[in-house]
C-alpha positions in Angstrom: 9.5 26.2 -51.8 7.1 25.7 -54.7 5.7 28.4 -56.9 2.4 28.0 -55.2 3.8 29.4 -52.0 4.8 32.6 -53.6 1.5 32.9 -55.4 -0.4 32.4 -52.2 1.7 35.2 -50.6 0.6 37.6 -53.3 -3.1 37.0 -53.0 -3.5 38.9 -49.7 -1.8 42.1 -50.9 -3.8 42.0 -54.2 -7.0 41.9 -52.2 -5.7 44.7 -50.1 -4.9 46.8 -53.1 -8.4 46.1 -54.3 -9.8 47.5 -51.0 -7.6 50.6 -51.3 -9.1 51.4 -54.7 -12.6 50.5 -53.7 -12.4 52.9 -50.7 -11.1 56.0 -52.6 -14.6 57.3 -52.8 -18.1 56.5 -51.5 -19.7 55.4 -54.8 -19.4 52.1 -56.4 -18.8 53.3 -60.0 -15.9 54.7 -61.9 -12.4 53.7 -62.7 -11.2 53.1 -59.1 -14.1 50.6 -58.6 -13.4 48.8 -61.9 -9.7 48.4 -60.9 -10.9 47.0 -57.5 -13.2 44.6 -59.2 -10.5 43.5 -61.5 -7.9 43.0 -58.7 -10.3 41.0 -56.7 -11.1 38.8 -59.6 -7.4 38.3 -60.3 -6.8 37.3 -56.7 -9.7 34.8 -56.9 -8.3 33.3 -60.1 -4.9 32.9 -58.5 -6.5 31.3 -55.4 -8.3 28.9 -57.7 -5.2 28.0 -59.6 -3.2 27.3 -56.4 -5.9 25.1 -54.9 -6.6 23.3 -58.1 -10.2 24.6 -58.2 -12.1 25.7 -61.3 -11.5 29.2 -62.5 -14.3 31.5 -61.3 -16.4 33.3 -63.9 -15.5 36.9 -64.4 -17.9 39.4 -62.8 -20.3 41.1 -65.1 -18.5 44.4 -64.6 -15.4 43.2 -66.3 -16.8 41.0 -69.0 
């Protein structure tokens, strides 16, 4: 198996972790939401790398 397989297997759990952080409270500000935003971005970067796509720009919240 190639390294891409293992990276692809990690993308889903990273998005899930982002959802867990995002759902800790009802607002969309704070440390939990910043962590969620960062985790989603990391998962999107990994997906782009695995599929040989351009790296997405970082969301404004983490620039």
